[in-house]
C-alpha positions in Angstrom: 182.3 0.8 118.0 179.7 3.6 119.2 179.2 7.5 118.1 181.5 9.2 119.7 181.4 13.0 120.7 184.7 15.5 119.6 185.3 18.9 121.4 186.9 21.4 119.8 188.0 23.2 122.5 189.8 20.2 124.5 190.8 18.4 121.8 189.0 15.3 123.1 186.9 12.9 121.7 184.5 10.2 124.2 181.6 8.0 124.1 178.9 10.1 123.0 176.2 9.7 125.4 174.1 12.1 127.6 175.8 11.2 131.0 179.5 11.4 129.5 179.0 14.9 127.3 177.3 16.8 130.4 180.6 15.9 132.7 182.6 16.9 130.0 180.9 20.0 128.5 180.4 21.5 133.2 184.2 19.9 133.2 186.7 22.4 135.1 189.4 22.0 132.0 186.4 22.3 129.0 185.3 25.4 130.4 189.0 27.1 131.1 190.2 26.2 128.1 186.7 27.4 126.4 187.1 31.1 128.1 190.4 30.8 126.8 189.0 29.9 123.1 187.1 33.2 123.5 189.6 35.7 124.8 191.6 35.1 121.5 188.9 36.0 120.1 188.0 39.4 121.5 188.8 42.9 120.3 192.1 44.8 120.4 190.4 47.4 122.7 188.5 44.6 125.2 191.6 43.5 125.9 193.3 46.6 126.5 190.8 48.1 128.4 190.4 44.1 130.8 194.6 44.3 130.8 195.1 48.0 132.0 193.9 47.8 135.5 195.6 44.8 136.2 199.0 44.6 137.0 202.3 42.7 135.6 202.7 38.9 136.3 206.3 38.8 137.8 206.4 35.0 137.0 205.3 35.1 133.4 207.9 38.1 132.6 210.4 36.7 134.5 210.4 33.2 133.1 207.8 33.1 130.2 205.9 31.5 131.8 202.9 31.3 134.3 201.4 28.5 136.1 198.4 29.5 135.5 198.2 30.2 132.0 194.7 32.4 131.3 193.2 32.1 134.4 196.3 34.3 136.1 195.0 37.1 137.6 197.7 39.4 136.5 198.6 40.6 132.8 200.6 38.9 130.5 201.0 41.6 127.9 204.8 42.8 127.5 204.7 46.6 126.4 205.4 45.7 122.8 202.0 43.8 123.0 200.1 46.8 124.8 201.9 48.9 121.6 200.5 46.5 119.2 197.5 46.3 120.5 196.9 50.2 121.2 197.9 50.9 117.1 195.6 48.6 116.2 193.2 50.4 118.3 193.8 53.4 116.3 193.4 52.1 113.3 190.0 50.5 114.3 189.1 53.5 114.8 190.6 55.6 111.7 188.3 52.3 109.8 185.0 53.8 111.5 185.4 57.4 110.8 185.8 57.2 107.1 183.3 54.4 107.1 180.8 56.8 108.6 178.7 58.9 105.9 179.2 62.5 105.4 176.4 64.3 106.9 174.2 65.7 104.2 173.9 69.5 104.1 173.0 69.9 100.1 169.6 67.8 99.0 170.3 63.8 98.6 169.0 63.2 95.1 172.1 65.5 94.2 174.6 62.6 95.9 172.4 59.8 94.7 173.0 61.2 91.0 176.5 61.9 91.3 176.9 58.3 92.9 174.8 57.0 89.9 177.6 58.5 87.4 180.4 57.4 89.1 178.7 53.4 88.6 179.0 54.0 84.4 182.1 53.6 82.4 182.5 54.6 79.3 182.8 51.7 76.6 186.5 52.6 75.3 187.6 52.9 79.3 186.2 49.2 80.5 188.6 47.0 80.9 187.8 43.5 79.3 185.2 44.9 77.5 185.7 44.4 73.6 183.1 45.8 71.0 181.2 43.7 68.8 179.3 44.9 65.8 175.4 43.3 66.7 174.6 41.1 63.6 172.5 41.5 60.6 168.4 40.8 62.7 169.0 44.7 63.9 169.1 47.8 60.7 170.6 49.9 63.0 174.1 47.7 63.4 175.0 49.7 66.6 178.0 49.2 68.9 177.4 46.8 71.6 179.5 45.9 74.4 180.6 42.8 75.8 183.5 41.3 78.4 185.9 39.3 76.7 186.2 35.7 78.4 188.9 33.5 78.3 189.6 29.5 79.7 192.4 29.9 82.9 196.2 29.0 82.0 196.1 26.7 84.5 193.3 24.5 82.1 195.0 25.2 78.7 196.5 22.1 78.3 193.7 19.9 78.9 191.7 18.8 76.0 187.3 18.1 76.2 186.1 20.5 79.1 182.8 20.4 79.7 180.3 23.0 77.8 180.0 25.5 81.2 184.0 25.7 81.7 184.8 27.1 78.0 184.2 30.1 77.3 181.5 31.2 75.4 180.9 32.5 72.1 180.6 36.5 71.4 178.0 36.3 69.0 176.0 34.4 71.2 175.7 37.0 73.8 174.4 39.4 71.1 171.1 38.7 71.8 171.1 37.9 75.5 170.3 40.8 77.9 172.9 41.2 80.3 172.0 42.1 84.2 174.5 44.3 85.8 174.6 42.6 89.4 175.9 44.3 92.4 
């Protein structure tokens, strides 16, 4: 048995050669299923705008089925579907409005400094951190904040876990330069 080609759109497989693949990809059924797939991924705003000019499909609304399916020139959206799409469009537009940066009327350096100050956490308020004193190699014995690590509860029953999974000892992290990511 030679190589086989599987088409995700059609859920079919066939012998993989140039003529079979070309015939399949140019086939009516494949093109229709591919179009249906990409139409299902459209934005709600595009679906509403395309559907606004269409009249309701009488056969679909009476029986719940249309022999033309996605190729029907009439609308298959119910009033509930339309309302749902309208609410989705409204929420998307609101989220876009909130994501836009405000117009800067003052010095941008002030906003940057404000943002940077917001990124700093005081050691007492930072969750998941605890204070550990440095070892005797440091003269000033200043306090260093280290994150506390623990094994996931799912792995508690296992013995002889790999070293990569075990939490590090807090003393081993004292002389490591920790970088802030993000």
